[in-house]
LUMLUM-744482 format. One line per 3 residues: number of its first residue (from 1); their letters; for each residue x, y, z of N, C-alpha, C, O, CB. Coordinates in steps of 0.05 Angstrom, whole numbers. Glycine has a CB too. Layout:
BEGIN
NUM) A) X:Y:Z:X:Y:Z:X:Y:Z:X:Y:Z:X:Y:Z ~ ...
//
This chain:
BEGIN
1) MTR) 3671:2457:2679:3688:2435:2671:3670:2412:2660:3650:2406:2672:3705:2425:2695 ~ 3678:2401:2638:3662:2379:2626:3663:2354:2641:3682:2349:2657:3671:2375:2597 ~ 3644:2336:2637:3643:2310:2650:3669:2295:2646:3680:2284:2666:3619:2293:2640
4) PMV) 3680:2293:2622:3705:2278:2618:3728:2290:2634:3744:2276:2645:3712:2277:2589 ~ 3729:2317:2636:3751:2329:2651:3747:2326:2681:3767:2324:2695:3752:2359:2643 ~ 3723:2326:2690:3718:2321:2719:3727:2292:2725:3741:2288:2745:3687:2325:2726
7) MAT) 3719:2274:2709:3726:2246:2714:3757:2242:2712:3769:2228:2728:3712:2227:2694 ~ 3769:2256:2692:3798:2254:2689:3812:2266:2714:3832:2255:2723:3807:2269:2664 ~ 3802:2288:2724:3814:2301:2747:3812:2283:2772:3831:2279:2787:3800:2328:2753
10) VLA) 3788:2271:2776:3784:2254:2799:3802:2229:2797:3815:2221:2816:3754:2246:2802 ~ 3802:2217:2773:3819:2193:2770:3849:2200:2773:3864:2184:2785:3814:2181:2742 ~ 3858:2222:2762:3886:2230:2766:3892:2234:2795:3914:2226:2805:3892:2255:2750
13) GMG) 3875:2247:2810:3879:2251:2838:3881:2225:2853:3898:2221:2870:3856:2268:2850 ~ 3863:2206:2847:3863:2180:2860:3888:2164:2852:3900:2151:2869:3838:2164:2853 ~ 3896:2167:2827:3920:2153:2818:3945:2163:2833:3962:2147:2841:3924:2157:2789
16) VLH) 3947:2189:2836:3969:2201:2852:3968:2191:2880:3989:2183:2892:3968:2232:2851 ~ 3944:2191:2892:3942:2181:2920:3950:2152:2923:3964:2145:2942:3913:2184:2930 ~ 3943:2135:2904:3950:2107:2904:3981:2104:2904:3992:2087:2918:3938:2091:2880
19) LAA) 3994:2121:2889:4023:2119:2887:4038:2133:2910:4059:2124:2919:4032:2131:2860 ~ 4027:2155:2919:4041:2171:2940:4035:2161:2968:4053:2163:2985:4033:2200:2938 ~ 4011:2151:2972:4004:2142:2999:3988:2115:2996:3964:2115:3000:3986:2163:3014
22) PRP) 4002:2093:2989:3989:2069:2982:3977:2053:3005:3959:2036:3001:4008:2051:2967 ~ 3987:2057:3029:3979:2040:3051:3949:2037:3055:3939:2014:3058:3992:2050:3076 ~ 3933:2059:3055:3904:2056:3059:3891:2039:3037:3870:2026:3042:3891:2083:3060
25) FDG) 3902:2039:3014:3890:2025:2991:3897:1995:2992:3882:1979:2981:3899:2037:2965 ~ 3919:1988:3005:3927:1960:3006:3905:1943:3019:3902:1920:3011:3953:1958:3022 ~ 3891:1954:3038:3870:1939:3052:3845:1933:3035:3829:1917:3042:3861:1953:3077
28) LIP) 3843:1946:3012:3821:1942:2994:3826:1919:2975:3808:1909:2962:3816:1967:2978 ~ 3850:1909:2974:3858:1888:2955:3849:1861:2966:3858:1853:2988:3888:1888:2949 ~ 3832:1847:2952:3824:1820:2962:3848:1802:2964:3865:1801:2946:3803:1808:2943
31) RAL) 3849:1787:2986:3871:1769:2991:3873:1747:2970:3895:1735:2967:3869:1757:3019 ~ 3852:1741:2956:3852:1720:2936:3868:1727:2912:3876:1709:2897:3823:1714:2928 ~ 3874:1752:2908:3890:1760:2885:3920:1751:2890:3930:1753:2912:3889:1791:2880
34) PGP) 3933:1743:2869:3961:1734:2872:3980:1758:2876:3975:1780:2866:3970:1718:2848 ~ 4001:1753:2891:4021:1773:2895:4014:1792:2917:3993:1790:2930:4025:1789:2870 ~ 4033:1811:2923:4029:1829:2945:4007:1851:2938:4005:1859:2915:4055:1843:2952
37) ARA) 3993:1858:2959:3972:1879:2955:3984:1905:2945:3972:1918:2928:3958:1884:2982 ~ 4008:1912:2953:4020:1937:2945:4024:1937:2915:4020:1958:2902:4048:1940:2959 ~ 4030:1915:2903:4033:1915:2873:4007:1921:2860:4006:1935:2839:4044:1887:2864
40) WTY) 3985:1910:2871:3958:1916:2860:3951:1946:2864:3939:1958:2847:3937:1898:2873 ~ 3958:1956:2887:3953:1984:2893:3967:2002:2874:3956:2020:2862:3961:1991:2922 ~ 3993:1997:2869:4008:2013:2850:3997:2009:2822:3995:2028:2807:4038:2005:2851
43) GSG) 3990:1984:2815:3979:1979:2789:3953:1995:2784:3949:2006:2762:3974:1950:2785 ~ 3936:1995:2804:3911:2010:2800:3916:2040:2799:3902:2054:2784:3892:2004:2823 ~ 3936:2050:2813:3943:2078:2811:3953:2085:2783:3945:2106:2772:3965:2085:2831
46) VAE) 3970:2068:2772:3979:2073:2744:3956:2071:2725:3954:2087:2706:4001:2052:2737 ~ 3938:2052:2729:3915:2049:2711:3897:2074:2713:3887:2084:2692:3898:2024:2718 ~ 3893:2085:2737:3877:2109:2740:3890:2133:2726:3876:2149:2713:3873:2116:2770
49) LAV) 3916:2135:2728:3930:2157:2714:3928:2154:2683:3924:2173:2669:3959:2158:2722 ~ 3930:2129:2674:3928:2124:2645:3900:2130:2635:3897:2143:2613:3936:2095:2638 ~ 3880:2122:2649:3852:2128:2641:3847:2158:2642:3834:2169:2625:3832:2112:2659
52) AGL) 3858:2171:2663:3855:2200:2665:3867:2214:2640:3855:2233:2629:3868:2211:2691 ~ 3890:2204:2631:3903:2215:2608:3886:2212:2583:3883:2230:2566:3930:2203:2603 ~ 3874:2188:2580:3856:2183:2557:3832:2202:2557:3824:2212:2536:3847:2154:2557
55) LAV) 3821:2206:2581:3797:2223:2583:3804:2252:2578:3787:2267:2568:3785:2220:2610 ~ 3828:2260:2585:3836:2289:2583:3841:2297:2554:3839:2321:2548:3862:2294:2599 ~ 3847:2279:2536:3853:2285:2508:3828:2280:2491:3819:2258:2490:3878:2269:2498
58) PGS) 3818:2301:2478:3793:2297:2463:3794:2274:2443:3774:2260:2440:3787:2323:2448 ~ 3816:2269:2430:3818:2248:2410:3816:2220:2422:3810:2201:2407:3843:2251:2395 ~ 3822:2217:2447:3821:2190:2459:3799:2188:2481:3799:2169:2496:3847:2184:2472
61) RRA) 3782:2208:2481:3761:2210:2502:3742:2186:2502:3736:2175:2523:3746:2235:2499 ~ 3733:2177:2478:3715:2154:2477:3728:2129:2487:3716:2114:2502:3705:2150:2448 ~ 3754:2125:2480:3768:2102:2490:3772:2105:2520:3771:2085:2535:3796:2099:2476
64) GGR) 3777:2129:2529:3779:2134:2558:3754:2128:2573:3755:2118:2596:3787:2163:2562 ~ 3731:2134:2561:3705:2127:2574:3702:2097:2577:3693:2088:2598:3682:2139:2558 ~ 3709:2083:2556:3707:2053:2558:3727:2043:2578:3721:2025:2593:3712:2040:2529
67) AAQ) 3751:2054:2578:3772:2045:2597:3763:2051:2625:3768:2036:2644:3799:2058:2590 ~ 3750:2074:2629:3741:2081:2656:3719:2061:2665:3719:2053:2688:3729:2110:2657 ~ 3701:2054:2647:3681:2033:2654:3694:2008:2663:3687:1996:2684:3662:2028:2631
70) LLF) 3714:1999:2648:3728:1974:2655:3743:1977:2682:3743:1958:2698:3748:1966:2633 ~ 3755:2000:2686:3769:2004:2711:3750:2004:2735:3756:1991:2755:3784:2031:2709 ~ 3727:2018:2732:3708:2018:2754:3697:1990:2760:3692:1983:2783:3685:2038:2747
73) LAV) 3693:1975:2739:3684:1947:2743:3706:1930:2756:3700:1913:2773:3676:1934:2716 ~ 3731:1935:2748:3753:1920:2759:3758:1925:2789:3766:1907:2804:3778:1925:2744 ~ 3753:1949:2798:3758:1955:2826:3733:1950:2844:3735:1950:2869:3765:1984:2829
76) WPG) 3710:1944:2832:3686:1939:2847:3690:1916:2867:3681:1918:2889:3663:1934:2829 ~ 3702:1894:2859:3706:1872:2878:3722:1880:2903:3717:1870:2925:3720:1848:2864 ~ 3740:1899:2899:3755:1909:2922:3737:1925:2941:3741:1923:2965:3777:1927:2913
79) NFY) 3718:1939:2930:3699:1953:2947:3681:1934:2962:3674:1938:2985:3682:1973:2930 ~ 3672:1912:2948:3657:1891:2962:3673:1879:2985:3663:1875:3007:3647:1870:2942 ~ 3698:1873:2979:3716:1861:2998:3719:1880:3022:3718:1871:3045:3743:1855:2986
82) HAY) 3723:1905:3017:3726:1925:3039:3700:1926:3056:3702:1926:3080:3732:1952:3028 ~ 3677:1926:3043:3652:1926:3058:3649:1901:3075:3640:1902:3098:3628:1929:3039 ~ 3657:1878:3064:3656:1853:3078:3674:1854:3103:3666:1846:3125:3663:1829:3060
85) RAR) 3698:1863:3099:3717:1865:3121:3708:1885:3142:3716:1882:3165:3744:1873:3111 ~ 3692:1904:3135:3683:1924:3154:3657:1916:3168:3645:1932:3183:3678:1951:3140 ~ 3648:1891:3164:3622:1883:3175:3620:1886:3206:3599:1889:3216:3616:1855:3167
88) NAS) 3643:1885:3219:3643:1887:3249:3655:1914:3258:3661:1917:3281:3658:1864:3261 ~ 3659:1932:3240:3670:1958:3246:3649:1976:3257:3626:1968:3261:3683:1971:3221 ~ 3656:2001:3262:3637:2021:3272:3614:2025:3253:3618:2020:3229:3651:2047:3278
91) PRT) 3591:2034:3262:3569:2039:3243:3577:2059:3221:3569:2057:3198:3545:2050:3258 ~ 3593:2079:3228:3602:2099:3209:3618:2086:3187:3614:2091:3163:3618:2121:3222 ~ 3638:2069:3194:3655:2056:3175:3638:2037:3157:3642:2036:3133:3677:2041:3189
94) RAI) 3620:2022:3170:3603:2004:3154:3586:2020:3134:3583:2012:3111:3584:1988:3173 ~ 3575:2043:3143:3559:2059:3125:3575:2069:3101:3565:2068:3079:3546:2082:3141 ~ 3599:2078:3106:3616:2088:3085:3623:2066:3065:3621:2070:3041:3641:2101:3096
97) TLA) 3631:2043:3075:3639:2021:3057:3615:2011:3041:3618:2003:3018:3652:1998:3073 ~ 3591:2010:3053:3567:2001:3039:3558:2022:3019:3548:2015:2997:3545:1995:3059 ~ 3560:2047:3025:3551:2069:3008:3568:2070:2982:3558:2078:2961:3552:2096:3022
100) RLP) 3592:2062:2984:3610:2062:2960:3600:2043:2938:3605:2047:2915:3639:2056:2968 ~ 3587:2021:2947:3579:2000:2927:3560:2011:2906:3566:2009:2882:3567:1977:2942 ~ 3537:2022:2914:3518:2032:2893:3528:2057:2879:3519:2063:2857:3491:2037:2905
103) LQI) 3547:2071:2892:3558:2095:2878:3575:2089:2854:3579:2106:2837:3574:2112:2898 ~ 3584:2064:2852:3599:2056:2828:3581:2056:2803:3590:2061:2781:3611:2028:2832 ~ 3555:2051:2807:3537:2049:2784:3535:2075:2769:3538:2074:2744:3509:2041:2794
106) PMI) 3530:2098:2782:3530:2123:2766:3557:2130:2753:3558:2142:2732:3520:2146:2783 ~ 3578:2121:2766:3605:2126:2755:3609:2110:2729:3619:2119:2710:3627:2120:2775 ~ 3600:2085:2730:3602:2067:2706:3584:2079:2684:3592:2079:2661:3594:2037:2713
109) AAA) 3560:2088:2691:3542:2099:2672:3553:2125:2659:3551:2129:2635:3514:2105:2684 ~ 3565:2142:2676:3577:2167:2666:3600:2160:2646:3602:2173:2626:3587:2185:2689 ~ 3616:2141:2653:3638:2133:2635:3626:2122:2609:3638:2126:2588:3656:2111:2649
112) GRI) 3604:2108:2610:3591:2098:2586:3581:2120:2569:3584:2119:2544:3568:2080:2593 ~ 3570:2141:2581:3561:2165:2565:3585:2178:2551:3584:2187:2528:3547:2186:2583 ~ 3608:2179:2565:3632:2191:2553:3641:2173:2530:3648:2184:2508:3654:2194:2574
115) AAG) 3641:2147:2533:3648:2129:2512:3630:2131:2488:3638:2127:2465:3649:2100:2523 ~ 3605:2137:2493:3585:2140:2471:3586:2168:2458:3572:2173:2438:3557:2135:2481 ~ 3603:2185:2469:3606:2212:2458:3584:2231:2467:3579:2252:2454:3605:2211:2429
118) R) 3571:2225:2489:3550:2242:2499:3559:2257:2523:3544:2273:2535:3525:2227:2506
//
C-alpha cells in the first residue's frame, strides 16, 4: 500500500471513530475553544474523512497532502492539552500522551512529501 493510501486509511479510520465513538476524543478538545467539545470532535472527524478522500484519489493527492499537514498542525494543540491534563495521571498515561507530541512531526513530514508528489 502506498504512503498516501496508508495515510488515507488511518485518517478514515480515525474519522469514523470520532463520529461513532466521540466521547474519548471530547477530552482532547482545549476548553479555550468556543462551543461544545463534541462539536469540535465531530468537526475533526469530518475533516479527517475529507482529507482521507483527497488522499485516496490520485488527482487530489497533492491537495490531500497539504490538507493533511494542516489537519495535523490543527490537532497538535489538542495533543498538548491532553498531555498537560495528564500531568498527574499514571506514568503509563503520561508516557502515552507525551509520546504523541513528537510523533506528529513525522506525520506532518510524510504529508508534506505527499503534497510535493514524492
